DSSP file (Angstrom, degrees, kcal/mol; ACC not computed):
  #  RESIDUE AA STRUCTURE BP1 BP2  ACC     N-H-->O    O-->H-N    N-H-->O    O-->H-N    TCO  KAPPA ALPHA  PHI   PSI    X-CA   Y-CA   Z-CA
    1    1 A M              0   0    0      0, 0.0     2,-0.2     0, 0.0   137,-0.1   0.000 360.0 360.0 360.0 139.4   21.4   34.8   31.2
    2    2 A D        +     0   0    0    142,-0.1   144,-0.4   134,-0.0     2,-0.3  -0.584 360.0 169.2 -81.9 147.9   24.2   36.5   33.0
    3    3 A F        -     0   0    0     -2,-0.2     2,-0.3   142,-0.1   144,-0.2  -0.976  26.0-125.8-152.8 161.2   23.6   38.3   36.3
    4    4 A D  E     -a  147   0A   0    142,-2.3   144,-3.4    -2,-0.3     2,-0.5  -0.834  12.2-138.0-110.0 149.1   25.6   39.9   39.1
    5    5 A V  E     +a  148   0A   0     -2,-0.3     2,-0.3   142,-0.2   144,-0.2  -0.939  33.9 174.5-102.8 125.1   25.3   39.2   42.9
    6    6 A I  E     -a  149   0A   0    142,-2.3   144,-2.3    -2,-0.5     2,-0.4  -0.853  26.3-132.0-129.0 163.3   25.5   42.4   44.8
    7    7 A Q  E     +a  150   0A   0     -2,-0.3     2,-0.3   142,-0.2   144,-0.2  -0.944  54.6  74.4-115.4 138.2   25.2   43.6   48.4
    8    8 A G  S    S-     0   0    0    142,-2.5     2,-0.6    -2,-0.4    -2,-0.1  -0.951  80.4 -47.5 156.8-171.8   23.0   46.5   49.6
    9    9 A D    >   -     0   0    0     -2,-0.3     3,-1.9     1,-0.1     4,-0.3  -0.836  37.5-149.9 -94.6 118.8   19.6   47.9   50.2
   10   10 A I  G >  S+     0   0    0     -2,-0.6     3,-1.4     1,-0.3    -1,-0.1   0.803  93.1  67.7 -59.1 -29.3   17.2   47.2   47.4
   11   11 A A  G 3  S+     0   0    0      1,-0.3    57,-0.3    56,-0.1    -1,-0.3   0.612 102.2  45.1 -71.0 -11.0   15.3   50.4   48.2
   12   12 A V  G <  S+     0   0    0     -3,-1.9    -1,-0.3    55,-0.1    -2,-0.2   0.317  88.9 112.4-111.8   6.9   18.3   52.6   47.1
   13   13 A Q    <   -     0   0    0     -3,-1.4     2,-0.5    -4,-0.3    55,-0.5  -0.480  60.9-137.6 -77.8 150.0   19.0   50.7   43.9
   14   14 A S        +     0   0    0     -2,-0.2     2,-0.3    53,-0.1    55,-0.2  -0.952  46.8 123.5-110.1 121.6   18.5   52.3   40.5
   15   15 A A  S    S-     0   0    0     53,-2.0    55,-0.4    -2,-0.5    56,-0.2  -0.969  70.6-104.1-163.8 165.6   16.8   50.0   37.9
   16   16 A D  S    S+     0   0    0     -2,-0.3    55,-2.1     1,-0.2    54,-1.6   0.898 108.3  17.2 -64.3 -39.3   13.9   49.9   35.5
   17   17 A A  E     -cb  71 110A   0     92,-1.5    94,-1.7    53,-0.2     2,-0.4  -0.998  62.3-161.6-138.8 139.8   12.2   47.4   37.9
   18   18 A L  E     -cb  72 111A   0     53,-1.9    55,-2.6    -2,-0.4     2,-0.5  -0.943  22.2-134.7-112.7 139.9   12.8   46.3   41.5
   19   19 A V  E     -c   73   0A   0     92,-2.6     2,-0.4    -2,-0.4    55,-0.2  -0.839  12.6-149.6-100.4 129.8   11.3   43.0   42.7
   20   20 A N  E     -c   74   0A   0     53,-2.7    55,-2.4    -2,-0.5     2,-1.4  -0.818  16.2-130.8 -96.0 133.7    9.5   42.9   46.0
   21   21 A A  E     +c   75   0A   0     -2,-0.4    12,-0.4    53,-0.2     2,-0.2  -0.703  48.9 178.6 -80.7  93.1    9.5   39.6   48.0
   22   22 A A  E     -c   76   0A   0     53,-2.0    56,-1.2    -2,-1.4    55,-1.0  -0.546  32.5-132.9-103.6 160.2    5.8   39.6   48.5
   23   23 A G  E >   -c   78   0A   0      4,-0.4     3,-1.6    -2,-0.2    57,-0.2  -0.599  44.7 -96.5 -94.8 168.8    3.2   37.4   50.1
   24   24 A T  T 3  S+     0   0    0     54,-1.1    30,-2.5     1,-0.3    52,-0.1   0.750 124.5  58.6 -62.6 -24.3    0.0   36.5   48.2
   25   25 A S  T 3  S-     0   0    0     28,-0.2    -1,-0.3    27,-0.1    27,-0.2   0.729  98.8-139.2 -74.3 -20.1   -1.9   39.4   49.9
   26   26 A L    <   +     0   0    0     -3,-1.6     2,-0.3     1,-0.3    23,-0.1   0.500  48.5 151.4  68.7   8.0    0.6   41.8   48.5
   27   27 A R        -     0   0    0     21,-0.1     2,-1.1    22,-0.1    -4,-0.4  -0.539  46.4-133.1 -66.5 130.1    0.5   43.7   51.8
   28   28 A M        +     0   0    0     -2,-0.3    -1,-0.1     1,-0.1    17,-0.1  -0.740  47.9 144.4 -93.9  97.0    3.9   45.3   52.3
   29   29 A G        -     0   0    0     -2,-1.1    -1,-0.1     1,-0.3     2,-0.1   0.783  51.3 -20.6 -97.2 -97.9    5.0   44.6   55.8
   30   30 A S  S >> S+     0   0    0      3,-0.1     4,-0.9     4,-0.1     3,-0.8  -0.377  99.3  27.3-111.5-173.8    8.6   43.9   56.8
   31   31 A G  H 3> S-     0   0    0      1,-0.2     4,-2.2     2,-0.2     5,-0.2  -0.329 127.2  -8.7  64.1-138.1   11.9   42.8   55.2
   32   32 A V  H 3> S+     0   0    0      1,-0.2     4,-2.6     2,-0.2    -1,-0.2   0.915 140.2  52.7 -58.3 -45.4   12.3   43.7   51.5
   33   33 A A  H <> S+     0   0    0     -3,-0.8     4,-2.5   -12,-0.4    -2,-0.2   0.905 109.2  49.1 -59.7 -42.7    8.6   44.8   51.3
   34   34 A G  H  X S+     0   0    0     -4,-0.9     4,-2.5     2,-0.2    -1,-0.2   0.899 110.7  50.1 -64.4 -41.0    9.1   47.1   54.3
   35   35 A A  H  X S+     0   0    0     -4,-2.2     4,-2.0     2,-0.2    -2,-0.2   0.924 113.1  45.9 -64.0 -44.0   12.2   48.7   52.8
   36   36 A L  H  X S+     0   0    0     -4,-2.6     4,-2.6     2,-0.2     5,-0.3   0.894 112.4  51.1 -66.0 -39.5   10.5   49.3   49.5
   37   37 A R  H  X S+     0   0    0     -4,-2.5     4,-2.5    -5,-0.2    -2,-0.2   0.921 110.6  48.4 -63.6 -44.1    7.4   50.7   51.2
   38   38 A R  H  < S+     0   0    0     -4,-2.5    -1,-0.2     1,-0.2    -2,-0.2   0.890 116.5  43.7 -63.6 -38.7    9.5   53.1   53.3
   39   39 A G  H  < S+     0   0    0     -4,-2.0    -2,-0.2    -5,-0.2    -1,-0.2   0.846 120.7  39.0 -74.4 -34.7   11.5   54.2   50.2
   40   40 A A  H  < S-     0   0    0     -4,-2.6    26,-1.3     1,-0.2    -2,-0.2   0.810 109.5-117.6 -86.2 -32.4    8.5   54.6   47.9
   41   41 A G    >X  -     0   0    0     -4,-2.5     3,-1.4    -5,-0.3     4,-0.5  -0.336  38.8 -65.8 106.1 164.8    5.9   56.0   50.3
   42   42 A P  H 3> S+     0   0    0      0, 0.0     4,-1.6     0, 0.0     3,-0.5   0.709 119.6  74.7 -64.6 -21.9    2.6   54.7   51.5
   43   43 A E  H 3> S+     0   0    0      1,-0.2     4,-2.6     2,-0.2     5,-0.2   0.825  87.6  61.5 -61.3 -31.3    0.9   54.8   48.1
   44   44 A I  H <> S+     0   0    0     -3,-1.4     4,-2.6     1,-0.2    -1,-0.2   0.901 103.8  48.4 -65.0 -39.0    2.9   51.8   46.9
   45   45 A N  H  X S+     0   0    0     -4,-0.5     4,-2.7    -3,-0.5     5,-0.2   0.905 111.3  50.7 -66.4 -40.4    1.3   49.6   49.6
   46   46 A E  H  X S+     0   0    0     -4,-1.6     4,-1.7     2,-0.2    -2,-0.2   0.929 113.8  44.1 -61.9 -45.7   -2.2   50.9   48.7
   47   47 A E  H  X S+     0   0    0     -4,-2.6     4,-1.0     2,-0.2    -2,-0.2   0.908 113.5  51.1 -67.0 -41.3   -1.7   50.2   45.0
   48   48 A A  H >< S+     0   0    0     -4,-2.6     3,-1.0    -5,-0.2     4,-0.4   0.943 110.7  47.8 -60.5 -48.1   -0.1   46.7   45.7
   49   49 A M  H >< S+     0   0    0     -4,-2.7     3,-1.0     1,-0.3    -1,-0.2   0.836 106.0  58.6 -64.4 -32.1   -3.0   45.7   48.0
   50   50 A A  H 3< S+     0   0    0     -4,-1.7    -1,-0.3     1,-0.2    -2,-0.2   0.760 105.9  50.5 -67.1 -23.4   -5.5   46.9   45.4
   51   51 A N  T << S+     0   0    0     -3,-1.0    -1,-0.2    -4,-1.0    -2,-0.2   0.499 107.1 142.2 -89.0  -5.9   -3.9   44.4   42.9
   52   52 A G    <   +     0   0    0     -3,-1.0   -27,-0.1    -4,-0.4     2,-0.1  -0.467  18.3  42.1-108.7 178.2   -4.2   41.5   45.4
   53   53 A P        +     0   0    0      0, 0.0     2,-0.3     0, 0.0   -28,-0.2   0.612  64.1 178.8 -75.5 163.0   -4.5   38.9   46.5
   54   54 A V        -     0   0    0    -30,-2.5     3,-0.1    -2,-0.1     2,-0.1  -0.830  33.7 -92.9-121.2 163.5   -2.6   36.9   43.8
   55   55 A D    >   -     0   0    0     -2,-0.3     3,-2.2     1,-0.1    21,-0.2  -0.387  55.6 -82.6 -72.4 154.8   -2.0   33.2   43.6
   56   56 A L  T 3  S+     0   0    0      1,-0.3    21,-0.2    -2,-0.1    -1,-0.1  -0.376 119.5  20.5 -57.8 129.2    1.2   31.8   45.0
   57   57 A G  T 3  S+     0   0    0     19,-3.6    40,-0.3     1,-0.3    -1,-0.3   0.244 101.9 114.1  93.0 -11.6    4.0   32.2   42.5
   58   58 A E    <   -     0   0    0     -3,-2.2    18,-2.6    18,-0.2    -1,-0.3  -0.349  52.8-141.9 -88.4 171.3    2.2   35.0   40.6
   59   59 A V  E     -D   75   0A   0     16,-0.2     2,-0.3    -3,-0.1    16,-0.2  -0.905  10.5-164.9-132.1 158.7    3.2   38.7   40.3
   60   60 A A  E     -D   74   0A   0     14,-1.5    14,-3.3    -2,-0.3     2,-0.4  -0.959  17.4-137.4-136.6 154.8    1.6   42.1   40.2
   61   61 A V  E     +D   73   0A   0     -2,-0.3     2,-0.3    12,-0.2    12,-0.2  -0.933  21.6 173.0-120.4 138.3    3.1   45.4   39.1
   62   62 A T  E     -D   72   0A   0     10,-2.3    10,-2.2    -2,-0.4   -18,-0.1  -0.865  41.4 -88.3-128.7 168.2    2.9   48.8   40.7
   63   63 A D  E     -D   71   0A   0     -2,-0.3     8,-0.2     8,-0.2     7,-0.1  -0.329  33.1-131.5 -62.0 158.5    4.5   52.2   40.1
   64   64 A A    >   -     0   0    0      6,-1.1     3,-2.1     5,-0.3     7,-0.1   0.509  32.9-172.0 -94.7  -6.5    7.7   52.7   42.0
   65   65 A Y  T 3  S+     0   0    0      1,-0.3    -1,-0.2     5,-0.3     4,-0.2  -0.287  71.0   1.3  52.8-118.3    6.7   56.1   43.4
   66   66 A D  T 3  S+     0   0    0    -26,-1.3    -1,-0.3    -2,-0.1     2,-0.1   0.368 109.5 103.7 -86.3   6.5    9.8   57.6   45.1
   67   67 A L  S <  S-     0   0    0     -3,-2.1     2,-1.8     2,-0.1    -3,-0.1  -0.455  87.5-106.2 -81.6 160.7   12.1   54.7   44.4
   68   68 A E  S    S+     0   0    0    -55,-0.5   -53,-2.0   -57,-0.3     2,-0.3  -0.395  93.1  78.5 -84.4  59.6   14.8   55.0   41.6
   69   69 A A  S    S-     0   0    0     -2,-1.8    -5,-0.3   -55,-0.2   -53,-0.2  -0.956  75.6-130.6-155.5 166.2   12.8   52.7   39.3
   70   70 A E  S    S+     0   0    0    -54,-1.6    -6,-1.1   -55,-0.4     2,-0.3   0.821  89.2  17.8 -88.2 -39.0    9.9   52.7   37.0
   71   71 A Y  E     -cD  17  63A   0    -55,-2.1   -53,-1.9    -8,-0.2     2,-0.5  -0.906  55.2-147.2-134.4 155.5    8.1   49.7   38.4
   72   72 A V  E     -cD  18  62A   0    -10,-2.2   -10,-2.3    -2,-0.3     2,-0.7  -0.998  18.1-154.3-118.9 125.0    8.0   47.4   41.4
   73   73 A V  E     -cD  19  61A   0    -55,-2.6   -53,-2.7    -2,-0.5     2,-0.9  -0.886   8.4-151.0 -99.1 112.8    7.2   43.8   40.5
   74   74 A H  E     -cD  20  60A   0    -14,-3.3   -14,-1.5    -2,-0.7     2,-0.6  -0.764  12.7-166.1 -89.4 107.2    5.6   42.2   43.5
   75   75 A A  E     -cD  21  59A   0    -55,-2.4   -53,-2.0    -2,-0.9     2,-1.6  -0.857  12.2-146.3-103.3 114.0    6.5   38.4   43.3
   76   76 A A  E     +c   22   0A   0    -18,-2.6   -19,-3.6    -2,-0.6   -18,-0.2  -0.589  37.3 152.2 -84.7  85.3    4.4   36.2   45.7
   77   77 A A  E     +     0   0A   0     -2,-1.6    10,-0.6   -55,-1.0    -1,-0.2   0.533  65.2  43.8 -89.0  -8.0    6.8   33.5   46.7
   78   78 A M  E    S-c   23   0A   0    -56,-1.2   -54,-1.1     8,-0.2     8,-0.1  -0.957  87.5-105.6-135.3 154.9    5.1   33.0   50.0
   79   79 A P        -     0   0    0      0, 0.0     3,-0.2     0, 0.0     5,-0.1  -0.118  66.1 -58.5 -64.5 173.5    1.5   32.6   51.2
   80   80 A H  S >  S-     0   0    0    -57,-0.2     3,-2.8     3,-0.2     4,-0.1  -0.246  82.8 -73.4 -51.0 142.7   -0.1   35.5   53.1
   81   81 A Y  T 3  S+     0   0    0      1,-0.3    -1,-0.2     2,-0.1     4,-0.1  -0.106 121.9  11.7 -45.6 127.8    1.9   36.3   56.3
   82   82 A G  T 3  S+     0   0    0      2,-0.3    -1,-0.3    -3,-0.2    -2,-0.1   0.363 102.3  98.9  86.2  -5.2    1.4   33.5   58.9
   83   83 A D  S <  S-     0   0    0     -3,-2.8     2,-0.3     1,-0.3    -3,-0.2   0.121  96.0 -61.3-102.6  21.2   -0.3   31.1   56.5
   84   84 A G        -     0   0    0     -5,-0.1    -2,-0.3    -4,-0.1    -1,-0.3  -0.774  60.8 -71.3 131.0-175.7    2.7   28.9   55.7
   85   85 A K        -     0   0    0     -2,-0.3    36,-0.2     1,-0.1    35,-0.1  -0.715  45.6 -91.5-116.5 164.4    6.1   29.1   54.2
   86   86 A A        -     0   0    0     34,-1.8     2,-0.3    30,-0.4    -8,-0.2  -0.338  41.3-153.1 -66.7 155.6    7.6   29.5   50.7
   87   87 A T     >  -     0   0    0    -10,-0.6     4,-2.4     1,-0.1     5,-0.2  -0.812  30.7-104.0-125.4 168.1    8.3   26.3   48.7
   88   88 A E  H  > S+     0   0    0     -2,-0.3     4,-2.4     1,-0.2     5,-0.2   0.924 123.2  49.1 -56.4 -44.1   10.8   25.4   46.0
   89   89 A E  H  > S+     0   0    0      1,-0.2     4,-2.9     2,-0.2     5,-0.2   0.907 110.2  49.0 -64.3 -42.9    7.9   25.7   43.5
   90   90 A S  H  > S+     0   0    0      2,-0.2     4,-2.4     1,-0.2    -1,-0.2   0.882 113.0  47.5 -67.7 -36.0    6.7   29.1   44.7
   91   91 A I  H  X S+     0   0    0     -4,-2.4     4,-2.3     2,-0.2     5,-0.2   0.928 114.2  47.2 -67.8 -44.8   10.2   30.5   44.6
   92   92 A R  H  X S+     0   0    0     -4,-2.4     4,-2.5    -5,-0.2     5,-0.2   0.942 115.8  44.2 -61.0 -49.0   10.8   29.1   41.1
   93   93 A D  H  X S+     0   0    0     -4,-2.9     4,-2.9     1,-0.2     5,-0.2   0.912 113.5  50.0 -65.2 -43.3    7.5   30.4   39.8
   94   94 A A  H  X S+     0   0    0     -4,-2.4     4,-2.0    -5,-0.2    -1,-0.2   0.895 112.6  47.9 -63.7 -39.8    7.8   33.8   41.4
   95   95 A T  H  X S+     0   0    0     -4,-2.3     4,-2.2     2,-0.2    -2,-0.2   0.956 114.7  44.5 -64.7 -50.5   11.3   34.3   40.0
   96   96 A R  H  X S+     0   0    0     -4,-2.5     4,-2.5     1,-0.2    -2,-0.2   0.915 114.5  49.0 -61.6 -44.0   10.3   33.2   36.5
   97   97 A N  H  X S+     0   0    0     -4,-2.9     4,-2.4   -40,-0.3    -1,-0.2   0.862 109.3  52.7 -66.5 -35.1    7.1   35.3   36.5
   98   98 A A  H  X S+     0   0    0     -4,-2.0     4,-2.3    -5,-0.2    -1,-0.2   0.923 111.3  46.7 -64.6 -43.8    9.0   38.4   37.7
   99   99 A L  H  X S+     0   0    0     -4,-2.2     4,-2.3     2,-0.2    -2,-0.2   0.928 113.4  48.3 -63.5 -45.3   11.5   38.1   34.9
  100  100 A E  H  X S+     0   0    0     -4,-2.5     4,-2.6     1,-0.2    -2,-0.2   0.906 111.7  49.2 -63.0 -41.9    8.8   37.5   32.3
  101  101 A R  H  X S+     0   0    0     -4,-2.4     4,-1.8     2,-0.2    -1,-0.2   0.915 110.0  51.0 -66.0 -41.3    6.8   40.5   33.5
  102  102 A A  H  <>S+     0   0    0     -4,-2.3     5,-2.5     1,-0.2     4,-0.3   0.914 111.9  47.9 -60.9 -42.1    9.8   42.8   33.5
  103  103 A D  H ><5S+     0   0    0     -4,-2.3     3,-1.7     1,-0.2    -2,-0.2   0.922 108.8  53.8 -62.0 -44.4   10.5   41.7   29.9
  104  104 A D  H 3<5S+     0   0    0     -4,-2.6    -1,-0.2     1,-0.3    -2,-0.2   0.837 107.5  51.8 -59.1 -33.0    6.9   42.3   29.0
  105  105 A L  T 3<5S-     0   0    0     -4,-1.8    -1,-0.3    -5,-0.2    -2,-0.2   0.509 118.2-114.0 -81.6  -5.2    7.2   45.8   30.4
  106  106 A G  T < 5 +     0   0    0     -3,-1.7    -3,-0.2    -4,-0.3    -2,-0.1   0.690  56.1 166.6  80.5  19.4   10.3   46.4   28.2
  107  107 A C      < -     0   0    0     -5,-2.5    -1,-0.2    -6,-0.2    35,-0.1  -0.404  26.3-172.2 -69.8 142.0   12.7   46.7   31.2
  108  108 A Q  S    S+     0   0    0      1,-0.2    36,-3.3    35,-0.2    37,-2.7   0.655  72.8  40.9-101.4 -24.7   16.4   46.5   30.6
  109  109 A S  E     + e   0 145A   0     35,-0.2   -92,-1.5    34,-0.2     2,-0.3  -0.962  61.8 173.2-130.8 146.3   17.5   46.4   34.3
  110  110 A L  E     -be  17 146A   0     35,-2.5    37,-2.5    -2,-0.4     2,-0.5  -0.996  18.5-154.2-150.2 141.8   16.1   44.6   37.3
  111  111 A V  E     -be  18 147A   0    -94,-1.7   -92,-2.6    -2,-0.3    37,-0.2  -0.989  18.9-174.9-119.5 126.5   17.1   44.0   40.9
  112  112 A I  E     - e   0 148A   0     35,-2.9    37,-2.3    -2,-0.5   -92,-0.1  -0.975   8.8-153.5-126.0 132.5   15.8   40.8   42.6
  113  113 A P        -     0   0    0      0, 0.0     2,-1.7     0, 0.0    37,-0.1  -0.262  47.6 -71.3 -90.1-176.2   16.2   39.8   46.2
  114  114 A A    >   -     0   0    0     35,-0.4     3,-1.6    -2,-0.1    14,-0.1  -0.603  60.1-149.1 -77.7  86.0   16.2   36.3   47.7
  115  115 A L  T 3  S+     0   0    0     -2,-1.7    16,-0.1     1,-0.2     3,-0.1  -0.287  73.4  12.0 -59.9 136.7   12.4   35.6   47.2
  116  116 A G  T 3  S+     0   0    0      1,-0.3     6,-1.7   -94,-0.1   -30,-0.4   0.416 105.3 104.5  79.7  -2.3   10.8   33.3   49.7
  117  117 A C  B X   +f  122   0B   0     -3,-1.6     3,-1.3     4,-0.2     2,-0.4  -0.449  66.3  25.2-101.7 178.5   13.8   33.4   52.1
  118  118 A G  G >  S+     0   0    0      4,-0.7     3,-2.2     1,-0.3    -3,-0.0  -0.549 133.9  11.3  71.2-124.7   14.1   35.3   55.4
  119  119 A V  G 3  S+     0   0    0     -2,-0.4    -1,-0.3     1,-0.3    -2,-0.1   0.718 123.5  66.9 -62.4 -20.1   10.6   35.9   56.9
  120  120 A A  G <  S-     0   0    0     -3,-1.3   -34,-1.8     2,-0.1    -1,-0.3   0.595 106.9-127.0 -78.9  -9.9    9.1   33.5   54.4
  121  121 A G    <   +     0   0    0     -3,-2.2     2,-0.3     1,-0.3    -4,-0.2   0.387  61.8 131.7  89.3  -3.1   10.9   30.7   56.1
  122  122 A F  B     -f  117   0B   0     -6,-1.7    -4,-0.7     1,-0.1    -1,-0.3  -0.637  68.9 -96.5 -86.3 143.6   12.8   29.0   53.2
  123  123 A D     >  -     0   0    0     -2,-0.3     4,-2.9    -6,-0.1     5,-0.2  -0.347  29.7-138.5 -58.6 129.5   16.5   28.3   53.6
  124  124 A L  H  > S+     0   0    0      1,-0.2     4,-2.9     2,-0.2     5,-0.2   0.906  99.0  48.5 -60.4 -46.9   18.6   31.1   52.1
  125  125 A A  H  > S+     0   0    0      2,-0.2     4,-1.7     1,-0.2    -1,-0.2   0.927 116.0  43.6 -62.5 -44.7   21.2   28.9   50.5
  126  126 A E  H  > S+     0   0    0      2,-0.2     4,-1.9     1,-0.2    -2,-0.2   0.918 115.2  49.4 -65.6 -43.1   18.6   26.6   48.9
  127  127 A G  H  X S+     0   0    0     -4,-2.9     4,-2.5     1,-0.2    -2,-0.2   0.903 108.5  52.8 -62.5 -41.8   16.5   29.5   47.8
  128  128 A A  H  X S+     0   0    0     -4,-2.9     4,-2.8     1,-0.2    -1,-0.2   0.875 107.7  51.9 -62.8 -37.6   19.4   31.3   46.3
  129  129 A E  H  X S+     0   0    0     -4,-1.7     4,-2.3    -5,-0.2    -1,-0.2   0.900 109.8  49.1 -65.4 -40.0   20.3   28.2   44.2
  130  130 A I  H  X S+     0   0    0     -4,-1.9     4,-2.1     2,-0.2    -2,-0.2   0.939 113.9  45.6 -63.0 -47.1   16.7   28.0   42.9
  131  131 A I  H  X S+     0   0    0     -4,-2.5     4,-2.7     1,-0.2    -2,-0.2   0.921 112.2  51.1 -62.9 -44.7   16.7   31.7   42.0
  132  132 A A  H  X S+     0   0    0     -4,-2.8     4,-2.7     1,-0.2    -1,-0.2   0.897 108.4  52.5 -60.1 -40.6   20.1   31.4   40.4
  133  133 A R  H  X S+     0   0    0     -4,-2.3     4,-1.9     1,-0.2    -1,-0.2   0.916 111.8  45.8 -61.7 -43.2   18.9   28.4   38.3
  134  134 A E  H  X S+     0   0    0     -4,-2.1     4,-1.4     2,-0.2    -2,-0.2   0.903 113.0  49.7 -67.2 -41.1   15.9   30.4   37.1
  135  135 A L  H  < S+     0   0    0     -4,-2.7     3,-0.3     1,-0.2    -2,-0.2   0.927 112.5  47.4 -62.9 -44.7   18.1   33.4   36.3
  136  136 A Q  H  < S+     0   0    0     -4,-2.7    -1,-0.2     1,-0.2    -2,-0.2   0.859 114.3  46.7 -65.6 -35.4   20.6   31.3   34.4
  137  137 A A  H  < S+     0   0    0     -4,-1.9    -1,-0.2    -5,-0.2    -2,-0.2   0.697  89.0 104.4 -80.6 -19.3   17.9   29.5   32.4
  138  138 A Y     <  -     0   0    0     -4,-1.4   -42,-0.0    -3,-0.3    -4,-0.0  -0.401  57.4-154.5 -71.8 136.6   16.0   32.6   31.5
  139  139 A E        -     0   0    0     -2,-0.1    -1,-0.1  -138,-0.1    -2,-0.1  -0.889  22.2-149.8-110.1  99.6   16.3   33.9   27.9
  140  140 A P        -     0   0    0      0, 0.0   -40,-0.1     0, 0.0   -41,-0.0  -0.264  21.4-163.3 -75.4 153.9   15.5   37.6   28.1
  141  141 A S  S    S-     0   0    0    -41,-0.1   -41,-0.0    -2,-0.0   -33,-0.0   0.816  93.1  -4.2 -93.7 -46.5   13.9   39.8   25.4
  142  142 A T  S    S+     0   0    0    -35,-0.1     2,-0.1   -33,-0.0   -39,-0.1   0.627 102.0 108.0-121.5 -24.3   14.9   43.2   26.8
  143  143 A L        +     0   0    0      1,-0.2   -35,-0.2   -44,-0.1   -34,-0.2  -0.383  25.6 151.5 -65.1 130.1   16.6   42.5   30.2
  144  144 A E        +     0   0    0    -36,-3.3     2,-0.6     1,-0.2   -35,-0.2   0.607  62.6  50.2-124.7 -34.2   20.3   43.1   30.1
  145  145 A D  E     + e   0 109A   0    -37,-2.7   -35,-2.5  -142,-0.1     2,-0.5  -0.891  63.4 169.1-118.8  99.0   21.3   44.1   33.6
  146  146 A V  E     - e   0 110A   0     -2,-0.6  -142,-2.3  -144,-0.4     2,-0.5  -0.951  10.8-169.7-115.4 128.6   20.0   41.8   36.3
  147  147 A R  E     -ae   4 111A   0    -37,-2.5   -35,-2.9    -2,-0.5     2,-0.7  -0.973  14.3-153.3-121.8 125.3   21.3   42.0   39.9
  148  148 A F  E     -ae   5 112A   0   -144,-3.4  -142,-2.3    -2,-0.5     2,-0.3  -0.873  28.9-154.7 -94.6 111.3   20.6   39.4   42.6
  149  149 A I  E     -a    6   0A   0    -37,-2.3   -35,-0.4    -2,-0.7     2,-0.4  -0.717  18.8-170.4-102.8 139.7   20.8   41.5   45.8
  150  150 A A  E     -a    7   0A   0   -144,-2.3  -142,-2.5    -2,-0.3     6,-0.1  -0.973  17.8-142.9-121.4 139.7   21.6   40.5   49.3
  151  151 A Y  S    S+     0   0    0     -2,-0.4     2,-0.2  -144,-0.2    -1,-0.1   0.967  72.7  18.8 -72.4 -55.8   21.1   42.9   52.2
  152  152 A D  S  > S-     0   0    0   -145,-0.1     4,-2.9     1,-0.1     5,-0.2  -0.568  84.8 -96.2-116.0 177.5   24.0   42.3   54.6
  153  153 A E  H  > S+     0   0    0      1,-0.2     4,-2.6     2,-0.2     5,-0.2   0.889 121.1  50.3 -60.8 -43.0   27.4   40.6   54.5
  154  154 A R  H  > S+     0   0    0      2,-0.2     4,-2.1     1,-0.2    -1,-0.2   0.941 114.5  43.7 -62.0 -48.0   26.2   37.3   55.9
  155  155 A E  H  > S+     0   0    0      1,-0.2     4,-2.8     2,-0.2     5,-0.2   0.905 112.7  53.5 -63.4 -41.8   23.4   37.1   53.3
  156  156 A F  H  X S+     0   0    0     -4,-2.9     4,-3.0     1,-0.2    -2,-0.2   0.931 109.3  47.5 -59.3 -47.8   25.7   38.2   50.5
  157  157 A E  H  X S+     0   0    0     -4,-2.6     4,-2.4     2,-0.2    -1,-0.2   0.898 112.9  49.2 -62.7 -40.5   28.2   35.5   51.3
  158  158 A T  H  X S+     0   0    0     -4,-2.1     4,-2.2    -5,-0.2    -2,-0.2   0.932 114.4  44.5 -64.3 -46.1   25.5   32.8   51.5
  159  159 A V  H  X S+     0   0    0     -4,-2.8     4,-2.6     2,-0.2     5,-0.2   0.922 113.0  51.2 -64.6 -44.4   24.0   33.9   48.2
  160  160 A R  H  X S+     0   0    0     -4,-3.0     4,-2.3    -5,-0.2    -2,-0.2   0.914 111.4  47.4 -61.2 -43.4   27.4   34.2   46.5
  161  161 A R  H  X S+     0   0    0     -4,-2.4     4,-2.4    -5,-0.2    -1,-0.2   0.920 112.4  49.9 -62.7 -43.4   28.4   30.7   47.6
  162  162 A A  H  X S+     0   0    0     -4,-2.2     4,-1.9     1,-0.2    -2,-0.2   0.903 111.2  48.5 -62.9 -41.9   25.0   29.3   46.4
  163  163 A V  H  X S+     0   0    0     -4,-2.6     4,-1.9     2,-0.2    -1,-0.2   0.912 110.5  51.3 -65.8 -42.2   25.3   30.9   43.0
  164  164 A R  H  X S+     0   0    0     -4,-2.3     4,-1.5     1,-0.2    -2,-0.2   0.914 108.5  51.3 -61.3 -42.0   28.9   29.6   42.6
  165  165 A R  H  < S+     0   0    0     -4,-2.4    -1,-0.2     1,-0.2    -2,-0.2   0.897 110.4  50.0 -60.3 -38.8   27.7   26.1   43.4
  166  166 A R  H  < S+     0   0    0     -4,-1.9    -1,-0.2     1,-0.2    -2,-0.2   0.833 110.5  49.3 -68.0 -33.3   25.0   26.5   40.8
  167  167 A Q  H  <        0   0    0     -4,-1.9    -1,-0.2     1,-0.2    -2,-0.2   0.701 360.0 360.0 -81.2 -20.1   27.6   27.7   38.2
  168  168 A D     <        0   0    0     -4,-1.5    -1,-0.2    -3,-0.2    -2,-0.2   0.475 360.0 360.0 -77.3 360.0   30.0   24.8   38.8
């Protein structure tokens, strides 16, 4: 599947589904989760927590509330905050499950961040390669517009380099 690497704030993106980099508790704390919570309003955290906890690598779906999306797919690439770090397997499973759930929901567009990286402790370049591999291998039913988002310039350059290495 083709996808684009973009830079920006996931909370201001417009898509059918936005993917949250979640922990297994689904509590929306900092990082991507915090940005989405601030953009959506407090109800999203309440609904997410009501759907949790989930197993590592699994996903849950909530309404997007005040975000420019229909759904937020909460992908648990890391254990509950403070209970360990993301792994290659958890990032791979969370990415694949997020794509499958978006397809199941009939989404045509999706924005996904670097799951399991940042506060989750996994190396960004390695994590981006895992995510890129899953995105490239995925055969969508309805998804047409997939964007792999990086927040700042440093993260964007790291993700872009990792994706290029994966494509070579």
